[in-house]
N, C-alpha and C positions, 0 to 999 in steps of 0.2 A: 406720505409722499406718493403721488400718482405716477405710475410708470406706464408709458405707452409700449406695450409688449409687441404690438404689430410693427411698430417702427424699428424696434430693436431686432426683430426677426428679419426685416428687410435689410438693415445695416449688416447683420451677420451673413446673410445670403450674398450680398455684394462683396463682402470681405472674402468669403470662401471662394466664390467663383472668379473674382477678378484678381486677387492678390495671392491667395494661398494655393488654390488648385493648380495654377500653371507651374509653380515650383515643384509640387509633389509629382506632377506628371513628367516634367522634364528631367527630374533627378532620380526617378524610380530606376532601380537596378544599377545605379552608379556608385553606391556607397558600400564598398567592401571593407572599408576600414571603420569598424564600429566598436563600441564598448558594451560589455554586459552590464545590465543595470544594477545588479546587486552582487552576485557571487558566481564563482566558476561552475557551479552545478546548476545554474539557471540558464535558460535560453532567451530570456527577455533582453532585447537589445535596444540601444539608442545610438542614433547617428548625429553627425554635425547638422544635418538638415532639420532634424527634429527641433534642435535648439534654435536654429535660425528662424524657423517658421513660428515657433512660440514667441520669440522676441518680436517678430513682425506683428503677430496678432495682438500681443500685449500693448505695443506702442500705438497701434491703430485704435484699440478699445479705449485706452487711457486718454487719447486725444478727444474722443467723442463722449465718453462717460467717465470723467475724471474722479467722481465721488464713489464709483462702484468698486467693489473689491474684486480680486482676481486670484484664481487658483489654476495653475497649469501643471501638466504632468512633469515637465522638465525642471520647473522651478519649485516644485513641492518640497517642503522640508518636514520630515517626520516629526510629529509632536508639536510643531509650530504652526503649520498651515491648517487653519480651522475654518469650517463652514459655519457661518453665523446666520442670523435672521436678515442681515443686510443684503441688498442686491449683490450677487456674486457671480461673476462669469467663471464657469468651470470648463476648462479647455483641454482637449487632446489635440495637439498640433497635427500629428500623423497617427491615426489609429490603424493598427495592422502593420506595424513597422517591419515584422518579418516578411510579410507580403511585399512591402516596399523594397526591402533589401534584395529580394529574389526576383523583383520585377513581375510579380504575380499581380494582375490588375485589380486588386481589391483592397487598396489602402485609401484612406479618406481623412478629411479633417472633421472634427466633431466639436461644435461650439454650443455650449449651453449656458443658461442663466437660471439661478435660483433666487427666490425671494421667500423669506421665512423658511428656508431650507427646502423649499418645494421647487422642482424643475418646472419652469414656466415658459421658457423659450428653448427650442432645440433646432439646430441646423447641422445637417450632415451632407458632405459633398464628396463624391468619388469622381475625380477628374478623368480617370482612365476611361470611364464609360459615360462621362458627362451626366451624372445622376445627382440631382439636388433634392433632398427631402427636408422639409422644414415645417415647423408648427409653433404656435404660441397659445397659451392657455385661453380657452374659450373661442378660439378662432379656427379650429379644425387644422387639417394638414394639407400641405401643398407638395406636389411632385413637379420639379422643374418649373415652379412658379404658378402652376395651375391647380385649382382645387381638386382634391382626390375624394371620390365617393367610396369611402371604406365600407359602408353598409352593403353596397352592390357587390363589392368584392367578397365580403363575408358570406353573402347569400350564395354565391357561386361555389364557395368552399364547403358549405354544409355545416353540420353540427360539430362542435368541438369535443372530440372524444379521444382519449389517450391512445387507444390501439388503432386509431386511424390518422394519427398525426405524424408530422415530420418535425423532429426536435433538433435544435442547434446545441451542440456540445463542443467544448474546447478544453483540452487537457491543461492548458496554461503553461507557464514557464518553470514552475517548481515541480519537478518530477520525482519527488521522494517524500517519505513521511506519511502521516495519517491522512492528510487531506488528499494526497494523490491516490492512496488506497481506497478512500471513500469514493472518489470520482470513478475509478475503474470498476469498483463493485456496483456502483449505481448505474453506470453505463450497461453493465451486463444485465442487470435486472430490467432496465428499460427495454432492452432488445429481446430479452428472453420470452419465449412463447408461454412460459409459466407465470410471468409477471406483467410488465407493461405491454410487451409485444407491439411497440411502436412501428410504424411503417419503415422508418429509417432515421438516421441522424446526419447532420451536415456540420462541417466546421468551416466557417467563412474566414476565420483568422482575424476577425474584427468585431468586437462587441457592438460598436456603433452601427455598422452595416447590418449586423444580425438583427438588432432591435428595429432598425428601419425596415428591414425585409419582413419582420413580423407585422409591423404596422401596415405594410402594403399588401399583406395577405399571402406571402410566398412561403412563410414558415408558421408553425403553430405555437412554438414556445422555445425558450432558451434557458438553460440551467447552467450556472457557473459559480465559482468561488475564486477569490483572489483578485477580483477586479477592484478598481478604484472609482471614485465618483466621476472622474473625467471620462472613464470608459462608458458610463451609462447615462450620464445626466441629460445630454441632448436626446438620446434615443428614448429615454423615459418619458419626456414631455411629448414627443411625437407619438409614441405608442399609446399613451393615455388619451390623447386627442382622437385616436382611432378606436377607442373603446377597450383598449387593452389594459392590463394590470401588471404591476410589479410587486412581488412579495419576496420573502427570504428563500434561500435555497434549502434551508432546513425546515422540517415540519413545524407547522403552527406559528411560523413567523409571518403573521398577516400584515402587520404594520411596521415598515422599516423606513429608515432614512436613506438618503442618497449615498451616504458613505458607509453602508452596511457591510460591504466587502463580499457578501454572498447574495445571489439574486436568482429568482425564477420569474421570467417575463413571459406573459401569456397573451395571445391575441384576443381580440374582441369576439363577440358572439352575435348571431342573428337577433335583431331586435333587442340588443343589450340584455340578453338572458344571464343575469347575475348568478342564478343557481347553477346553470350549466358550467359557467366559468369556475365557480367554487368547487364543483365536483371534479372538474379536470385537475385543479390544483391539488386537491386531496388525493386523487388517484396517483398523481405524479409523486407527491410526497411519500406515498406508500412504497415507492421504489427506491427511495433514498436509503442507502445502506451505510450507516455511520453518521457522522456530523462534520460539516465543514466549519472550521474555526480558524480565524486569522487574527494576528495581533494588530 
């Protein structure tokens, strides 16, 4: 089956900007009645708008691509929703729900497509700042519909070196147990002058926006665990088209699938210097204190 990835990218861009974005922007900060996604000791939340937006996205996609499969954050069923080789839309209706609830203008919609389990289309739209980032495999990336020269941006950033980088880190919603301790210990090593000594870290509160910002050259990397495929699918495609790479959060996880649950996303390098990128990844992994493991 031949799939026109560019036309799917355009369709998702229109869906994000014309239908989804206006809802997110108008409802931001209005949802004080929400549910915890899993348990009372987690802070991951879901609102009625998350569910409403996902329904809108699914109905729009199904009308246009009725044979494609669909996995959405709010309709996901543990143990039943599986990513196969078939064309599959993987959607986060509102990424950065905590930002959304608190009216912090950094929530977005994240719309991705996988074929053979590979992210091949990615669209991320933050309506608060009217920022649309999109890509499809082999077609480069676009920012607000215009081609983005990622190599020129990378040249202005210089070499990719751990102790000169700004790293995105997010504690996540589960704040207990071994994974939480591993995150905190790793953060300390990354910041410490005796180990990574990175310039600093940022928490954008949205995995999708974080990966988009890496692709645009505003951040150098992002390390996290506990995410799901819908958190990273669209951003993965966009980042890869900008010369970036996604590996596992744990050392030596060079080849992972989109539903790996742990991720290290790294920006591209000047002239696609693969060795420089690999060294950065290894130096980063040397700061990982413990192992992130999710069921």
